[in-house]
NUBA-376894 format. One record per residue (C-alpha): x, y, z; residue in one letter; residue number from 1. Coordinates in steps of 0.05 Angstrom, whole numbers, plus 5000, padded with zeros to 4 digits. Layout:
N
+------+------+------+---+-----+
|    X |    Y |    Z | r |   k |
+------+------+------+---+-----+
|    X |    Y |    Z | a | NUM |
...
+------+------+------+---+-----+
! end
This chain:
346
+------+------+------+---+-----+
|    X |    Y |    Z | r |   k |
+------+------+------+---+-----+
| 2226 | 7447 | 1799 | x |   1 |
| 2248 | 7430 | 1731 | x |   2 |
| 2311 | 7467 | 1714 | x |   3 |
| 2330 | 7441 | 1642 | x |   4 |
| 2386 | 7481 | 1612 | x |   5 |
| 2354 | 7549 | 1627 | x |   6 |
| 2393 | 7593 | 1678 | x |   7 |
| 2353 | 7613 | 1737 | x |   8 |
| 2344 | 7688 | 1742 | x |   9 |
| 2369 | 7721 | 1802 | x |  10 |
| 2360 | 7791 | 1830 | x |  11 |
| 2435 | 7804 | 1819 | x |  12 |
| 2440 | 7772 | 1751 | x |  13 |
| 2380 | 7792 | 1709 | x |  14 |
| 2353 | 7854 | 1681 | x |  15 |
| 2293 | 7849 | 1637 | x |  16 |
| 2264 | 7902 | 1594 | x |  17 |
| 2195 | 7888 | 1569 | x |  18 |
| 2173 | 7961 | 1557 | x |  19 |
| 2175 | 7978 | 1630 | x |  20 |
| 2248 | 8000 | 1642 | x |  21 |
| 2313 | 8007 | 1606 | x |  22 |
| 2368 | 7954 | 1617 | x |  23 |
| 2443 | 7965 | 1622 | x |  24 |
| 2472 | 7895 | 1637 | x |  25 |
| 2519 | 7895 | 1577 | x |  26 |
| 2481 | 7837 | 1544 | x |  27 |
| 2487 | 7829 | 1470 | x |  28 |
| 2446 | 7877 | 1427 | x |  29 |
| 2386 | 7848 | 1395 | x |  30 |
| 2365 | 7804 | 1452 | x |  31 |
| 2321 | 7857 | 1485 | x |  32 |
| 2250 | 7859 | 1456 | x |  33 |
| 2242 | 7930 | 1478 | x |  34 |
| 2299 | 7953 | 1432 | x |  35 |
| 2283 | 7906 | 1375 | x |  36 |
| 2257 | 7935 | 1308 | x |  37 |
| 2182 | 7923 | 1291 | x |  38 |
| 2164 | 7857 | 1260 | x |  39 |
| 2156 | 7869 | 1186 | x |  40 |
| 2127 | 7802 | 1165 | x |  41 |
| 2070 | 7762 | 1193 | x |  42 |
| 2070 | 7759 | 1271 | x |  43 |
| 2074 | 7690 | 1305 | x |  44 |
| 2048 | 7687 | 1377 | x |  45 |
| 2041 | 7632 | 1428 | x |  46 |
| 1989 | 7634 | 1484 | x |  47 |
| 2007 | 7588 | 1540 | x |  48 |
| 1950 | 7579 | 1592 | x |  49 |
| 1943 | 7540 | 1656 | x |  50 |
| 1876 | 7502 | 1664 | x |  51 |
| 1859 | 7508 | 1590 | x |  52 |
| 1797 | 7466 | 1598 | x |  53 |
| 1764 | 7513 | 1649 | x |  54 |
| 1709 | 7556 | 1620 | x |  55 |
| 1743 | 7623 | 1634 | x |  56 |
| 1807 | 7602 | 1598 | x |  57 |
| 1767 | 7570 | 1540 | x |  58 |
| 1735 | 7638 | 1531 | x |  59 |
| 1805 | 7670 | 1537 | x |  60 |
| 1832 | 7628 | 1482 | x |  61 |
| 1771 | 7642 | 1437 | x |  62 |
| 1781 | 7717 | 1447 | x |  63 |
| 1854 | 7710 | 1432 | x |  64 |
| 1841 | 7671 | 1368 | x |  65 |
| 1786 | 7720 | 1344 | x |  66 |
| 1833 | 7779 | 1353 | x |  67 |
| 1893 | 7744 | 1321 | x |  68 |
| 1848 | 7728 | 1261 | x |  69 |
| 1825 | 7800 | 1256 | x |  70 |
| 1898 | 7824 | 1259 | x |  71 |
| 1927 | 7772 | 1213 | x |  72 |
| 1970 | 7740 | 1268 | x |  73 |
| 1990 | 7667 | 1271 | x |  74 |
| 1969 | 7643 | 1341 | x |  75 |
| 1982 | 7578 | 1377 | x |  76 |
| 1947 | 7564 | 1442 | x |  77 |
| 1976 | 7513 | 1490 | x |  78 |
| 1941 | 7483 | 1550 | x |  79 |
| 1990 | 7475 | 1607 | x |  80 |
| 1941 | 7445 | 1656 | x |  81 |
| 1968 | 7453 | 1726 | x |  82 |
| 2039 | 7428 | 1704 | x |  83 |
| 2091 | 7480 | 1722 | x |  84 |
| 2144 | 7438 | 1688 | x |  85 |
| 2105 | 7438 | 1624 | x |  86 |
| 2104 | 7514 | 1627 | x |  87 |
| 2180 | 7517 | 1622 | x |  88 |
| 2185 | 7463 | 1567 | x |  89 |
| 2131 | 7495 | 1525 | x |  90 |
| 2163 | 7563 | 1531 | x |  91 |
| 2228 | 7531 | 1504 | x |  92 |
| 2188 | 7497 | 1450 | x |  93 |
| 2154 | 7565 | 1428 | x |  94 |
| 2221 | 7597 | 1427 | x |  95 |
| 2251 | 7542 | 1384 | x |  96 |
| 2191 | 7549 | 1339 | x |  97 |
| 2207 | 7623 | 1328 | x |  98 |
| 2147 | 7655 | 1361 | x |  99 |
| 2156 | 7730 | 1362 | x | 100 |
| 2118 | 7737 | 1426 | x | 101 |
| 2095 | 7695 | 1484 | x | 102 |
| 2034 | 7707 | 1528 | x | 103 |
| 2032 | 7663 | 1589 | x | 104 |
| 1987 | 7645 | 1648 | x | 105 |
| 2034 | 7601 | 1691 | x | 106 |
| 2008 | 7544 | 1735 | x | 107 |
| 2057 | 7565 | 1789 | x | 108 |
| 2089 | 7632 | 1794 | x | 109 |
| 2154 | 7599 | 1820 | x | 110 |
| 2173 | 7586 | 1748 | x | 111 |
| 2169 | 7658 | 1731 | x | 112 |
| 2244 | 7669 | 1729 | x | 113 |
| 2257 | 7609 | 1684 | x | 114 |
| 2203 | 7634 | 1637 | x | 115 |
| 2230 | 7705 | 1636 | x | 116 |
| 2302 | 7682 | 1626 | x | 117 |
| 2281 | 7637 | 1567 | x | 118 |
| 2245 | 7697 | 1532 | x | 119 |
| 2303 | 7744 | 1548 | x | 120 |
| 2356 | 7699 | 1521 | x | 121 |
| 2316 | 7689 | 1456 | x | 122 |
| 2298 | 7763 | 1450 | x | 123 |
| 2224 | 7745 | 1448 | x | 124 |
| 2172 | 7793 | 1477 | x | 125 |
| 2137 | 7766 | 1540 | x | 126 |
| 2070 | 7786 | 1569 | x | 127 |
| 2028 | 7752 | 1623 | x | 128 |
| 1954 | 7748 | 1627 | x | 129 |
| 1913 | 7738 | 1690 | x | 130 |
| 1969 | 7720 | 1740 | x | 131 |
| 2034 | 7758 | 1754 | x | 132 |
| 2104 | 7732 | 1749 | x | 133 |
| 2168 | 7762 | 1772 | x | 134 |
| 2235 | 7762 | 1734 | x | 135 |
| 2278 | 7756 | 1796 | x | 136 |
| 2244 | 7708 | 1843 | x | 137 |
| 2189 | 7658 | 1853 | x | 138 |
| 2141 | 7703 | 1892 | x | 139 |
| 2107 | 7762 | 1854 | x | 140 |
| 2084 | 7786 | 1924 | x | 141 |
| 2157 | 7799 | 1944 | x | 142 |
| 2177 | 7827 | 1874 | x | 143 |
| 2199 | 7898 | 1861 | x | 144 |
| 2149 | 7930 | 1813 | x | 145 |
| 2201 | 7940 | 1760 | x | 146 |
| 2213 | 7864 | 1758 | x | 147 |
| 2142 | 7844 | 1749 | x | 148 |
| 2125 | 7823 | 1678 | x | 149 |
| 2073 | 7865 | 1644 | x | 150 |
| 2004 | 7838 | 1654 | x | 151 |
| 1936 | 7837 | 1619 | x | 152 |
| 1876 | 7818 | 1662 | x | 153 |
| 1834 | 7846 | 1716 | x | 154 |
| 1848 | 7889 | 1777 | x | 155 |
| 1849 | 7843 | 1838 | x | 156 |
| 1832 | 7903 | 1883 | x | 157 |
| 1774 | 7925 | 1842 | x | 158 |
| 1748 | 7856 | 1833 | x | 159 |
| 1752 | 7837 | 1905 | x | 160 |
| 1721 | 7905 | 1925 | x | 161 |
| 1660 | 7890 | 1882 | x | 162 |
| 1654 | 7820 | 1913 | x | 163 |
| 1660 | 7848 | 1985 | x | 164 |
| 1610 | 7903 | 1971 | x | 165 |
| 1558 | 7856 | 1944 | x | 166 |
| 1566 | 7808 | 2000 | x | 167 |
| 1557 | 7864 | 2049 | x | 168 |
| 1494 | 7889 | 2014 | x | 169 |
| 1465 | 7818 | 2015 | x | 170 |
| 1485 | 7811 | 2089 | x | 171 |
| 1452 | 7876 | 2110 | x | 172 |
| 1387 | 7856 | 2071 | x | 173 |
| 1388 | 7788 | 2106 | x | 174 |
| 1387 | 7822 | 2174 | x | 175 |
| 1437 | 7772 | 2204 | x | 176 |
| 1472 | 7784 | 2271 | x | 177 |
| 1548 | 7787 | 2272 | x | 178 |
| 1552 | 7737 | 2328 | x | 179 |
| 1512 | 7685 | 2286 | x | 180 |
| 1555 | 7695 | 2223 | x | 181 |
| 1623 | 7673 | 2197 | x | 182 |
| 1660 | 7693 | 2132 | x | 183 |
| 1696 | 7641 | 2093 | x | 184 |
| 1751 | 7671 | 2050 | x | 185 |
| 1782 | 7615 | 2008 | x | 186 |
| 1841 | 7621 | 1960 | x | 187 |
| 1909 | 7591 | 1938 | x | 188 |
| 1952 | 7632 | 1984 | x | 189 |
| 2015 | 7633 | 1941 | x | 190 |
| 1979 | 7668 | 1881 | x | 191 |
| 1989 | 7742 | 1889 | x | 192 |
| 1926 | 7764 | 1850 | x | 193 |
| 1885 | 7718 | 1893 | x | 194 |
| 1911 | 7750 | 1956 | x | 195 |
| 1894 | 7819 | 1926 | x | 196 |
| 1822 | 7798 | 1913 | x | 197 |
| 1806 | 7768 | 1981 | x | 198 |
| 1840 | 7825 | 2020 | x | 199 |
| 1801 | 7877 | 1979 | x | 200 |
| 1736 | 7837 | 1990 | x | 201 |
| 1748 | 7839 | 2065 | x | 202 |
| 1761 | 7914 | 2066 | x | 203 |
| 1700 | 7932 | 2023 | x | 204 |
| 1655 | 7884 | 2064 | x | 205 |
| 1673 | 7918 | 2128 | x | 206 |
| 1667 | 7987 | 2100 | x | 207 |
| 1599 | 7973 | 2068 | x | 208 |
| 1568 | 7927 | 2121 | x | 209 |
| 1592 | 7967 | 2183 | x | 210 |
| 1599 | 7902 | 2219 | x | 211 |
| 1656 | 7865 | 2249 | x | 212 |
| 1647 | 7790 | 2232 | x | 213 |
| 1696 | 7736 | 2245 | x | 214 |
| 1731 | 7715 | 2181 | x | 215 |
| 1762 | 7646 | 2171 | x | 216 |
| 1817 | 7642 | 2118 | x | 217 |
| 1817 | 7575 | 2082 | x | 218 |
| 1878 | 7555 | 2041 | x | 219 |
| 1857 | 7516 | 1980 | x | 220 |
| 1885 | 7495 | 1911 | x | 221 |
| 1835 | 7541 | 1875 | x | 222 |
| 1792 | 7481 | 1851 | x | 223 |
| 1719 | 7465 | 1870 | x | 224 |
| 1735 | 7397 | 1900 | x | 225 |
| 1795 | 7425 | 1938 | x | 226 |
| 1757 | 7483 | 1966 | x | 227 |
| 1698 | 7438 | 1983 | x | 228 |
| 1742 | 7390 | 2024 | x | 229 |
| 1776 | 7447 | 2062 | x | 230 |
| 1711 | 7484 | 2075 | x | 231 |
| 1676 | 7422 | 2098 | x | 232 |
| 1731 | 7413 | 2151 | x | 233 |
| 1721 | 7487 | 2169 | x | 234 |
| 1647 | 7477 | 2178 | x | 235 |
| 1655 | 7415 | 2221 | x | 236 |
| 1701 | 7455 | 2267 | x | 237 |
| 1651 | 7512 | 2273 | x | 238 |
| 1588 | 7471 | 2280 | x | 239 |
| 1550 | 7525 | 2320 | x | 240 |
| 1551 | 7577 | 2266 | x | 241 |
| 1481 | 7594 | 2237 | x | 242 |
| 1499 | 7642 | 2177 | x | 243 |
| 1556 | 7637 | 2128 | x | 244 |
| 1584 | 7685 | 2077 | x | 245 |
| 1634 | 7657 | 2026 | x | 246 |
| 1679 | 7692 | 1978 | x | 247 |
| 1746 | 7671 | 1946 | x | 248 |
| 1796 | 7682 | 1890 | x | 249 |
| 1751 | 7650 | 1838 | x | 250 |
| 1684 | 7615 | 1824 | x | 251 |
| 1717 | 7549 | 1842 | x | 252 |
| 1731 | 7568 | 1912 | x | 253 |
| 1661 | 7596 | 1926 | x | 254 |
| 1625 | 7539 | 1889 | x | 255 |
| 1665 | 7488 | 1931 | x | 256 |
| 1650 | 7526 | 1994 | x | 257 |
| 1575 | 7535 | 1980 | x | 258 |
| 1572 | 7460 | 1964 | x | 259 |
| 1607 | 7441 | 2028 | x | 260 |
| 1559 | 7482 | 2068 | x | 261 |
| 1498 | 7456 | 2035 | x | 262 |
| 1522 | 7384 | 2043 | x | 263 |
| 1532 | 7398 | 2118 | x | 264 |
| 1456 | 7415 | 2122 | x | 265 |
| 1463 | 7493 | 2119 | x | 266 |
| 1400 | 7521 | 2084 | x | 267 |
| 1409 | 7563 | 2023 | x | 268 |
| 1379 | 7623 | 2059 | x | 269 |
| 1433 | 7619 | 2110 | x | 270 |
| 1491 | 7623 | 2058 | x | 271 |
| 1513 | 7686 | 2020 | x | 272 |
| 1563 | 7662 | 1967 | x | 273 |
| 1591 | 7713 | 1919 | x | 274 |
| 1632 | 7682 | 1863 | x | 275 |
| 1685 | 7712 | 1819 | x | 276 |
| 1681 | 7691 | 1748 | x | 277 |
| 1606 | 7671 | 1742 | x | 278 |
| 1621 | 7613 | 1697 | x | 279 |
| 1605 | 7564 | 1754 | x | 280 |
| 1560 | 7608 | 1794 | x | 281 |
| 1510 | 7609 | 1736 | x | 282 |
| 1500 | 7535 | 1739 | x | 283 |
| 1463 | 7548 | 1806 | x | 284 |
| 1415 | 7594 | 1774 | x | 285 |
| 1387 | 7551 | 1717 | x | 286 |
| 1334 | 7514 | 1758 | x | 287 |
| 1283 | 7525 | 1813 | x | 288 |
| 1326 | 7496 | 1872 | x | 289 |
| 1348 | 7547 | 1922 | x | 290 |
| 1422 | 7562 | 1925 | x | 291 |
| 1472 | 7595 | 1971 | x | 292 |
| 1507 | 7623 | 1909 | x | 293 |
| 1474 | 7693 | 1910 | x | 294 |
| 1516 | 7731 | 1861 | x | 295 |
| 1581 | 7731 | 1823 | x | 296 |
| 1628 | 7781 | 1789 | x | 297 |
| 1628 | 7766 | 1716 | x | 298 |
| 1700 | 7767 | 1687 | x | 299 |
| 1700 | 7754 | 1613 | x | 300 |
| 1761 | 7713 | 1591 | x | 301 |
| 1745 | 7730 | 1520 | x | 302 |
| 1760 | 7804 | 1532 | x | 303 |
| 1825 | 7789 | 1565 | x | 304 |
| 1850 | 7742 | 1512 | x | 305 |
| 1833 | 7793 | 1457 | x | 306 |
| 1866 | 7849 | 1497 | x | 307 |
| 1928 | 7810 | 1507 | x | 308 |
| 1937 | 7794 | 1434 | x | 309 |
| 1924 | 7867 | 1415 | x | 310 |
| 1974 | 7891 | 1465 | x | 311 |
| 2027 | 7843 | 1440 | x | 312 |
| 2011 | 7861 | 1368 | x | 313 |
| 2018 | 7935 | 1383 | x | 314 |
| 2085 | 7922 | 1414 | x | 315 |
| 2113 | 7879 | 1359 | x | 316 |
| 2085 | 7914 | 1298 | x | 317 |
| 2085 | 7987 | 1323 | x | 318 |
| 2136 | 7988 | 1379 | x | 319 |
| 2084 | 8011 | 1429 | x | 320 |
| 2110 | 7998 | 1501 | x | 321 |
| 2074 | 7947 | 1542 | x | 322 |
| 2034 | 7979 | 1599 | x | 323 |
| 2052 | 7954 | 1667 | x | 324 |
| 1981 | 7927 | 1673 | x | 325 |
| 1917 | 7935 | 1630 | x | 326 |
| 1850 | 7914 | 1654 | x | 327 |
| 1785 | 7888 | 1622 | x | 328 |
| 1716 | 7908 | 1649 | x | 329 |
| 1675 | 7868 | 1701 | x | 330 |
| 1600 | 7862 | 1716 | x | 331 |
| 1563 | 7837 | 1779 | x | 332 |
| 1510 | 7787 | 1759 | x | 333 |
| 1459 | 7742 | 1797 | x | 334 |
| 1401 | 7696 | 1780 | x | 335 |
| 1363 | 7752 | 1746 | x | 336 |
| 1417 | 7782 | 1704 | x | 337 |
| 1470 | 7731 | 1683 | x | 338 |
| 1439 | 7712 | 1618 | x | 339 |
| 1429 | 7783 | 1595 | x | 340 |
| 1501 | 7798 | 1614 | x | 341 |
| 1528 | 7745 | 1565 | x | 342 |
| 1554 | 7694 | 1618 | x | 343 |
| 1574 | 7627 | 1587 | x | 344 |
| 1561 | 7572 | 1636 | x | 345 |
| 1619 | 7523 | 1644 | x | 346 |
+------+------+------+---+-----+
! end
């Protein structure tokens, strides 16, 4: 991991106040955004996103820019790709350029302590969108709630629950037998919000379907090709399975899984894929070819970007504390409803 000159935050040595808790570590006054006076001039923000060329994050950037224009905020959007080191260097650059606030979607939560430390040292307000980061360690899953940086996005439990419920409804309609069916649950397993989603999907599926079906957890890198490769190996190892249900952290995992199954000769009628995002799922619904992608939960990045900028503005201009989390709405869509719901196909 790139260290640069930033101090690594430790549980014993960092106390961050971002509108959640008070801090009493004896640090110099003026370096805590929670106690800083409101910004009187024009606000300058930097939005640093992983995978900035992905359709969801493109929409998020557009929503952020639209809200910034409405509020009279100077906004710079930075695409971090999948480069965790770049996340740290771009945070440093934003601090050097005197941004009043940083909104980040890190490629890897392990850099969370460095990002938090940089913002803390500069007295710059910090907010995350989509994915969580922890002030005191690399894993948000092992982080005390008071050390999680405030987040704007979607509820992992709510989203996963909707996916699992829809998969169960389609399973019941299909009339499949549990013995003939397997569930593929695919996600990047060190991303906390992903784990929240797939666990909630599993719980909701079992409650709604009333059936006990063997679930196969597939570790991926959250990309379509990565998921496709891993699921292809899983299908090969389970050659006798007739029916497949696929869910995952995002559309990429489900699209990759469905593609792998179809490439292996599984018919669309024997696949129930329920995506999460809808920006890739909708590509399957534009023609007459049958598809195993049966539905997807539409998460609108535009709404998240706008909400993140508004939340940061309210903090810096009016002193309104950050919420621990704030969520944008979601909608389940399929081949009959995605256009009317406003899904933009990536």
